[in-house]
ROZA-998771 format. One line per field, with one value per residue (C-alpha): residue number from 1; x, y, z. Coordinates in Angstrom, 1 decimal. Each point is the difference from the previous one (the first is absolute). Layout:
BEGIN
resi [NUM; ...]
x [X; ...]
y [Y; ...]
z [Z; ...]
END
This chain:
BEGIN
resi [1; 2; 3; 4; 5; 6; 7; 8; 9; 10; 11; 12; 13; 14; 15; 16; 17; 18; 19; 20; 21; 22; 23; 24; 25; 26; 27; 28; 29; 30; 31; 32; 33; 34; 35; 36; 37; 38; 39; 40; 41; 42; 43; 44; 45; 46; 47; 48; 49; 50; 51]
x [-141.1; 2.7; -1.8; -0.1; 3.8; 0.8; -2.1; 1.7; 3.4; -1.0; -1.2; 3.2; 2.0; -2.1; 0.5; 3.8; 0.0; -2.1; 2.6; 2.6; -1.9; -3.0; -0.7; -0.5; -2.3; -2.1; -0.2; -1.0; -2.7; -1.4; 0.0; -1.8; -2.6; -0.7; -0.1; -2.5; -2.2; 0.1; -1.0; -2.7; -1.5; 0.3; -1.9; -2.8; -0.2; -0.3; -2.7; -1.9; 0.2; -1.4; -2.8]
y [-79.0; 2.7; 2.2; -2.8; -0.7; 3.7; 0.1; -3.1; 1.6; 3.1; -2.0; -2.0; 3.3; 1.3; -3.1; 0.2; 3.6; -1.0; -2.5; 2.8; 2.7; -1.1; 3.3; 1.7; -2.8; 0.5; 3.7; -0.7; -2.5; 2.6; 2.6; -2.4; -0.8; 3.7; 0.7; -2.9; 1.3; 3.5; -1.2; -2.2; 3.0; 2.2; -2.7; -0.1; 3.8; 0.1; -2.7; 2.1; 3.0; -2.1; -1.4]
z [-125.8; -0.4; 2.6; 2.5; -0.5; 0.5; 3.1; 1.4; -0.8; 1.9; 3.0; 0.1; -0.2; 2.9; 2.0; -0.6; 1.2; 3.0; 1.2; -0.2; 1.9; 2.1; 1.7; -3.4; -1.0; 3.2; -0.8; -3.6; 1.1; 2.4; -2.8; -2.4; 2.7; 0.6; -3.8; -0.4; 2.9; -1.4; -3.5; 1.5; 1.9; -3.1; -1.9; 2.5; 0.0; -3.8; 0.1; 2.5; -2.4; -2.9; 2.2]
END
């Protein structure tokens, strides 16, 4: 329960920051997307090594 509340607080803080500076948010979202795609490709590479 505490973890969930902390996560919600973080999300609310992020949303508040978003409304203040949208370009930075767009940049951050693009970064997160690229990080996710990198980690996904890294995961598939490690799975290939195991197999």
